[in-house]
LUMLUMMAR-537109 format. One line per 8 residues: number of its first residue (from 0); for each residue x, y negated, z of N, C-alpha, C. Coordinates in Angstrom, 2 decimals, decimal comma. Atoms other than C-alpha are relative to their C-alpha. Layout:
NUM) X Y Z X Y Z X Y Z; ...
***
This chain:
0) 0,40 1,11 -0,84 201,01 78,63 45,15 -1,52 -0,16 -0,10; 1,44 0,24 0,01 197,41 78,15 46,17 -0,28 -1,47 0,35; 0,38 1,40 -0,22 195,48 74,93 46,78 0,49 -0,53 1,34; -0,44 0,47 -1,32 196,27 74,70 50,50 1,52 -0,17 0,05; -1,46 0,15 0,07 199,97 75,26 49,81 0,38 -1,25 -0,79; -0,25 1,20 0,80 199,85 72,52 47,18 -0,23 -1,26 0,85; 0,30 1,13 -0,88 198,26 70,14 49,70 1,15 -0,19 1,00; -1,09 0,06 -0,97 200,95 70,97 52,26 1,28 -0,54 -0,64
8) -1,19 0,44 0,73 203,73 70,48 49,70 -0,06 -1,50 -0,31; 0,18 1,43 0,30 202,33 67,10 48,64 0,16 -0,84 1,26; -0,08 0,74 -1,27 201,98 65,96 52,26 1,47 -0,14 0,44; -1,41 0,03 -0,42 205,62 66,86 52,98 0,84 -0,86 -0,94; -0,86 0,70 0,96 207,22 65,57 49,77 -0,31 -1,49 -0,12; 0,39 1,41 0,13 205,24 62,31 49,65 -0,14 -0,68 1,36; 0,10 0,53 -1,36 205,31 61,83 53,43 -1,40 -0,58 0,25; 1,40 0,41 -0,15 201,50 61,68 53,55 -0,66 0,76 1,13
16) 0,88 -0,67 -0,95 198,93 62,52 56,16 -0,64 1,18 -0,72; 0,57 -1,20 0,62 197,51 66,01 55,50 -1,35 -0,30 -0,65; 1,34 0,32 0,52 193,98 64,61 55,00 0,09 -0,81 -1,29; -0,20 0,80 1,21 195,22 62,08 52,41 0,46 0,89 -1,15; -0,50 -0,94 1,02 197,13 64,80 50,53 -1,14 0,89 -0,49; 1,13 -0,84 0,38 194,01 66,98 50,58 -0,96 -0,77 -0,91; 0,88 0,84 0,82 191,91 64,13 49,17 0,57 -0,17 -1,41; -0,65 0,18 1,30 194,43 63,54 46,36 -0,12 1,27 -0,84
24) 0,07 -1,27 0,74 194,57 67,21 45,36 -1,43 0,28 -0,42; 1,40 -0,23 0,34 190,78 67,51 45,49 -0,47 -0,93 -1,12; 0,37 0,94 1,07 190,39 64,38 43,32 0,55 0,46 -1,36; -0,60 -0,47 1,25 192,78 65,76 40,70 -0,72 1,23 -0,52; 0,67 -1,24 0,42 191,15 69,20 40,64 -1,43 -0,29 -0,46; 1,37 0,34 0,38 187,63 67,74 40,54 -0,04 -0,75 -1,33; -0,06 0,73 1,27 188,62 65,37 37,72 0,26 0,95 -1,17; -0,29 -0,98 1,06 190,04 68,27 35,72 -1,23 0,86 -0,29
32) 1,22 -0,78 0,20 186,89 70,34 36,30 -1,02 -0,79 -0,80; 0,98 0,85 0,69 184,68 67,45 35,19 0,36 -0,17 -1,47; -0,43 0,17 1,39 186,74 66,88 32,05 -0,27 1,26 -0,82; 0,24 -1,25 0,72 186,55 70,55 31,06 -1,49 0,26 -0,19; 1,45 -0,18 0,11 182,80 70,69 31,77 -0,55 -0,88 -1,11; 0,44 0,92 1,05 182,37 67,68 29,45 0,56 0,39 -1,37; -0,55 -0,46 1,27 184,34 69,54 26,77 1,30 -0,69 -0,39; -1,26 0,69 0,28 187,46 67,37 27,00 1,18 0,94 0,15
40) -1,26 -0,73 -0,10 190,98 68,68 26,59 0,86 -0,74 1,03; -0,88 0,60 -1,00 193,48 68,09 29,42 1,43 0,33 -0,40; -1,40 -0,23 0,34 197,15 67,62 28,59 0,88 -0,62 1,08; -0,97 0,46 -0,99 199,84 67,36 31,25 1,38 0,22 -0,62; -1,27 -0,11 0,73 203,06 66,63 29,38 1,07 0,65 0,87; -1,03 -0,73 -0,71 205,89 68,94 30,36 -0,54 1,19 0,78; 0,61 -1,10 -0,75 203,42 71,34 31,99 -0,83 0,88 -0,92; 0,84 -0,77 0,90 200,73 72,41 29,52 -1,33 -0,68 -0,22
48) 1,31 0,59 0,30 197,19 71,86 28,36 -1,11 1,02 0,27; 1,20 -0,79 -0,23 193,73 73,13 29,20 -1,01 -0,37 -1,07; 1,05 0,27 0,97 190,97 73,49 26,63 -1,08 1,07 0,13; 1,13 -0,92 -0,05 187,65 75,24 26,16 -0,10 0,77 -1,31; 0,23 -0,86 1,17 187,17 78,18 23,77 -1,47 0,40 -0,01; 1,41 -0,36 0,17 183,69 78,91 22,40 -0,10 1,42 -0,57; 0,23 -1,36 0,47 182,50 82,49 21,94 -1,46 0,17 -0,41; 1,35 -0,25 0,48 179,46 83,54 19,91 -0,60 1,20 0,74
56) 0,69 -1,16 -0,58 176,86 85,99 21,18 0,36 1,26 -0,79; -0,28 -1,27 0,68 177,48 89,65 20,37 -0,67 1,14 0,75; 0,55 -1,20 -0,63 176,25 93,13 21,11 1,17 0,79 0,58; -1,05 -0,74 -0,67 178,44 94,90 23,67 -0,54 1,32 0,53; 0,40 -1,27 -0,58 178,32 98,20 25,52 0,26 0,00 1,49; -0,19 -0,21 -1,42 177,81 98,96 29,17 0,95 1,19 0,13; -0,97 -1,09 -0,07 180,92 101,06 29,98 -0,48 1,21 0,82; 0,49 -1,11 -0,82 179,06 103,15 32,58 -1,02 0,85 -0,73
64) 1,11 -0,74 0,60 175,96 104,06 30,59 0,12 0,16 -1,51; -0,11 -0,05 1,45 177,01 103,41 27,00 -1,11 -0,76 -0,70; 1,11 0,75 0,59 173,84 101,33 26,47 0,50 -1,28 -0,65; -0,29 1,27 0,64 173,98 98,39 24,08 -0,61 -1,13 0,82; 0,52 1,17 -0,71 173,62 95,01 25,73 0,33 -1,26 -0,79; -0,25 1,28 0,67 173,32 91,49 24,36 0,86 -0,86 0,92; -0,88 0,89 -0,75 176,18 89,29 25,52 -0,26 -1,41 -0,53; 0,33 1,34 0,47 175,16 85,61 25,38 1,24 -0,79 -0,41
72) -1,15 0,85 0,33 177,36 82,90 23,86 0,57 -0,61 1,28; -0,61 0,58 -1,20 179,82 81,41 26,31 1,19 -0,87 -0,36; -1,19 0,83 0,11 182,60 78,91 26,81 0,92 0,37 1,15; -0,97 -0,35 -1,04 185,78 79,76 28,71 1,19 -0,96 -0,05; -1,19 0,86 -0,02 188,68 77,54 29,84 1,27 0,83 -0,24; -1,28 -0,64 0,25 192,17 78,41 28,63 1,12 -0,98 0,29; -1,19 0,80 -0,27 195,63 77,18 29,57 1,08 0,40 -0,98; -1,14 -0,26 0,88 198,50 76,84 27,11 1,21 -0,68 0,62
80) -1,20 0,53 -0,65 201,92 76,42 28,72 0,74 -0,95 -0,95; -0,77 0,97 0,78 203,98 73,43 27,56 1,40 0,51 -0,28; -1,33 -0,43 0,43 207,31 73,82 25,81 1,05 -0,18 1,11; -0,99 0,28 -1,05 209,32 72,21 28,64 -0,09 0,99 1,15; 0,18 -0,96 -1,09 207,84 74,45 31,35 0,42 1,40 -0,44; -0,37 -1,32 0,51 208,25 77,55 29,20 1,51 0,16 -0,04; -1,46 -0,07 0,08 211,91 76,74 28,61 0,64 0,09 1,39; -0,55 -0,05 -1,37 212,57 76,13 32,34 -0,20 1,37 0,62
88) 0,27 -1,33 -0,54 210,93 79,42 33,30 0,93 1,03 -0,61; -0,87 -0,97 0,67 212,91 81,36 30,70 1,46 -0,22 0,36; -1,38 0,29 -0,40 216,16 79,60 31,66 0,27 0,62 1,37; -0,16 -0,57 -1,34 215,66 80,63 35,31 0,01 1,53 -0,07; 0,07 -1,46 0,16 214,73 84,18 34,25 1,32 0,54 -0,53; -1,27 -0,46 0,57 217,90 84,51 32,15 1,14 -0,12 1,01; -1,02 0,15 -1,04 220,03 83,19 35,04 -0,10 1,15 1,01; 0,19 -1,10 -0,94 218,50 85,80 37,35 0,47 1,32 -0,58
96) -0,47 -1,24 0,66 219,23 88,54 34,81 1,52 0,08 0,02; -1,47 0,03 0,02 222,87 87,46 34,56 0,58 0,31 1,37; -0,50 -0,21 -1,36 223,24 87,55 38,36 -0,19 1,41 0,50; 0,24 -1,37 -0,49 221,89 91,06 38,73 0,75 1,04 -0,79
***
């Protein structure tokens, strides 16, 4: 599901105008981006959590030339799936296996 599909789904399920649904989805996504940029952790119970991992600078290699390059320190967002979502996905997967 991409962002436009999410907007469409929200508009249908909540019986909302498309523009209102788009505004809601954009507000949620923008709020999550802002929280992660500020270094906050986001937890959506039953779904999962987002957090930032910090990486130190290191010396890497250019795969084409083999030259050493300095890789600067960086922060990357990560998602950890929640227990409830993981169990639902695995339950559906096992049901599909049994049917085939």
